[in-house]
N, C-alpha and C positions, 0 to 999 in steps of 0.2 A: 620370808614374806610375812608381813604383819597381818594379823586376823582381819583388820579392817579392809584389806585388799581383797578379801573373800566376800565382802558384802555387796550385795545388789539390790535394786529397787524395781518398782514397776516402770516398765518401758526399756530396762536394760536388757542387752543380749546375754543369754545364758547357754550353758551346755550341760547335758546329763545323758545317762544311760538308764534303760529300764525295759520293763516287759510291756509290750504293746497289748491293749485290751480294748475291744471294740464291742459296742452293745447298743441297746436301744437309747441309752442315755448318752451316746456319742463315743468319741474316741479318747482313750486314756494312756498315760504311761505310769505304770506302777514302779515306783523307784525304791520300794522296800528291798533291801539287799538280802535279808535273811531268807526270803523266799524265792530268790533269783531262779534256782535250778529245780524247784519242787514243782510237781504235777499238780495243777489246779483245775477246777472245773471251768468250761468255757464261760468266759464273761466275768469271772471271779477277779476282784481287786481289792487291795488293802486300803486302809485309810490314809496311806502315804502315796496317793494316786493323784496325778496332775492331769488336768484336761488338756487335751492336745487340739489346736486349731489348725486345719489345713495339712493333717498328716496323711500319707498315702498308704492305705491298708494293703494295697497290692504289692508295694515294695518291702512289706515285713518278710524277713527270711523264714522259710518253712523247713529248712534243713541245716545240719551243722557245717560249718566250713571254717577256714582260717580266721580266727578271732570272730566267729559268728556263731550265734545260739539261736536256735529256733524261737521265733516270737519276740526277740529282743532287738532294740535299735538304739542308735545314738541320735539325738537331735540338738540343733542350735536354733534358738529363736528369741523372740521377745516375751519378756516375762510380764505377765499380768496378775495382780493379787490386790486384795483389799488394802486399805489405808493402814499404816502402822498403828498398832494397838487394837485393832479390831480382831476379835476372835475368828480364827479361819476354820471353815467348815469344808468338807469334801465337795469339791467343785468350784470353790472360790478362787483357786489358783489355776492359772493356766499358761500354756506356752503356745505362742504364735510360730508355727515351725517355718523356719527358713530353709534349712537343710536337714536331711534325714538319711542316715547310712546304716546298713545292716551290720552293726557291730555290738558285740556282747560287751559286758563290763570287764574292764581290764582287772586281772588279779592283784591283790595287794602286794606291793614289792616286800620281799622277804630280806632281812638284814643277812648279811654274810657271815656265816658261823664256821669258817673254815680257817680264819687266820686270827688266833688270839691276840689281844692288844699288848701283851707282854713279850719280851724276846724270848725264844726257846732256851732251855737249860743247854749246857754243854752236852753235845751228843744228840740234841734235838729232843722233841717230845717223845715219851716212850710208847711203845706198842702195848696198849693197856686194855684192849677191849677183846672180849670173848664172845662167842656166839652161841645162841640155843641150838642144841643138837635137833636136827631135823627142821629148823626154822632159819634158813640161810640169811635172811634179811631182818632178823631180830636180834640186835646186840644186847648183851648183859652189861649193864652199866654199874661200874664199881665206884661211882662217885656219889652214891646215895648216902649222905651223912646226916646225922641228927644234929643240925645247927639252929635249932629253933631258938634258943637262948640268944644267940648273936643276932638273930632276925628280930625277936621281940625287944632287944635292947636298942635297936637302930643301928648297931655297928655294921650289920650287913643290910644293905638297901635293896640289892637285887643280885641274883645269881642265875647263871645259864651255862649250859654246856656247849662248848665249842668242839668241832670234829676236824682237825687238820687233815685226817684221812679216815677212811671207813674203820681203821683198827687203832685210831688214837681218840682219846677223850681228854679235854682239859677244862676244869671248872674255873669259870671267870666269875670274879666276884666284885660288884662295886660296893665299896665300903667307905664309911665315914672315918673309920680309924684303921688304916691299912696295916700298920705294925702289929696291932692287937688280933686282927683276923688272920694275919699271916702267921703269927705265933701259934694261934689256936688250931689252924687247919693244916699247915705244912707237915707236921709230923705223920699225919694219916694220908697225906697226898704228896708224896715226894715226887717232884718234877711233874706233877699234874695240875698245879695250882697257879692261877694268875689273878692277883688282886690289884684293883685300880682305885684310885680315889674317886668317889662318887661325886658328880656335879650337883647332886641334889640329895637332900635328906629324906628318910622315910617320912617324917612329918610334913615336909613340902608336898610331897606326893599324895599323902592322904588328904591334905587340905584341898588340894585340886580335885580329887575324887569325891569328897564331901559336897563341894560346891556344884560339881556336875550332877551328882545324885539329887541334890535339892532342887535343881532346874531341869531335871530330865524331861518332863512333859512341856514346860514352857518353851525350852530350847528345841524340842522335837528330836531328841538324841535316840538314834536307833541303838546305839551301844557306846559304852565307855569302859575305860579300865586303866589301872595304873602298873600292871605287870608286864610292861613292854621294855624292850632294851634294843639299842642300835648295833652296828657292826663293831663298836668299841666296848660293848658291854655296858654302856651308860644307860640308866633307866629314864623313862618318861611315861607321861600319862597320853592316853589317845582317846579321842571322842569322834564319833561318826553321826553328825547332825545332817538333816535333810538339806539345810541350808544355813549358812552363818548369818544370824540376825545382828542388827547393830548392837543389841544388848549383850549378846554372847561375845562379840568382837570387842566391845569396850572393856569387858572383864578380862578376856584373854590377853589383851595387848598390855595388861599391868603385870602380867606373870614373868618370872625369870625366863630369859630366851632359852627355848629347847625343852622346857618342862612339859609342854603341852603340844601335841600334833593334832590339829583339827584336820579331818578328812571328810568334807561335806560331799553329799551325793549331787547337789546342783551347784555349779560354780559359775562365775562370771565368764562370758566368752570374749 
């Protein structure tokens, strides 16, 4: 999906999740993710709150249930906001509610870390994990290597541990120079190493991170980072804006495909 497909404007239908807040100043949906499950005083809301028009306070859940969190709802409705270019203040944005359901925010999908992207060696990946005595769920990792020189040079772009089973660990490395990294690490990690050609360089990821940092407030980013990888061990940057603005989309659509994942809180419906 292109970033421009996530852009919406006044009058468009949108969907989002958040914490319902009702007070003397009306009904609100606090869409700030970092505070989702923290206890707050009654009526407290963050500056990332959207006014709700036509919400049903009586239908807001008060107990936990399947995909249900007390005080949290999902809404679909019409988006109302100031004209583009106008500085947004709390209360300027609103959603005219069409449907409201007692749903909490869905957890972020996690990449599968059980199948390394390299074929296993003859005989399979070794059983190489030991466990802390008295701590049955705390493994002792043997893959903690000092490879800062390879990372600082850009030869290693990203590294992550895959676990084919609870007793197996495989270091998966996305590298710009597969042969050099393999030569450097394989003596210390016999049959425990998987090196793949990185789709992106460290410089590309850092450049994306620098732009996101420079526009952090303008694009209303809740968080961003470049230390992510997918189920193939491939690195990418991730950003969580409240919404994707036309300016953010115009920049994101110039980037190499897959280098940036946009995960907005409010999306077109």
